[in-house]
N, C-alpha and C positions, 0 to 999 in steps of 0.2 A: 503494500500500499504506500510505503514512503517513496518508492520508486516513481509511482504514478503522480504523486504530489510534487516531487522534484521536477518531473517532466512538464507538468502543467505550469509550475512557477517559472521554469525556463522559457516556456513559450510566451508566457505574459511578458517577461522582461525583454525577450527578443523583439516581440511585437511593439513594445513601448520604445525600444532602442531604434527601431526602424521608423516608427511613426513620427517622433519628435523632429529629427532632422529634416524628413521629408516635408512635413508641414511647414517647418521654418523656411526650407528652400522655396516651397510653393508661394508662401505669403511674400518672401523677398522678391521672387520672380514677378508676382503680380504688381508689386510696388515699384519694379524697376531697380531694385537694389542689388539683386543677384542674377547672374546670367543662367538661363535655363537651356541655352543652345548646347552646352557641353554634355548634357545628359541625353542627347539624341542618339537613338540606336536604330540602325537599319532604316533610316529615313523617317522614323516616327518622331513626332514633336517631343522636345525635352519635357514639356509640362505633362504630357501623356505618361511618359516613363516615370517621372517623379510622382505623379498622382497614383500610378500603379503600385509603387513602392509603399505609399501611404496607405493604400487599400489593403495591400498584403500585411502591413503591420497592424492594422485594425483587425483582420481576420485572425492573425496569430494571437493577439492580445485577447480577442473574444473566446478562442478556443482555450487559451491558457486560464481564463478566468471562470471556466466551467467548473461547476461543483457537482458532478453527476455521482 
């Protein structure tokens, strides 16, 4: 049971660790303070890539916060 709890806690922290910088970068990009072009991958917009990282962080944090 402790292994499961450790896994969920790790997922929660990993999700938050992805979410915070991605949201900061998105807000900075919207305000014109940070460049988003450097995150462009395979022709996709940098905002789309950064937003995808933020969504992935939200999903990991949601899974990690599950108390099933």
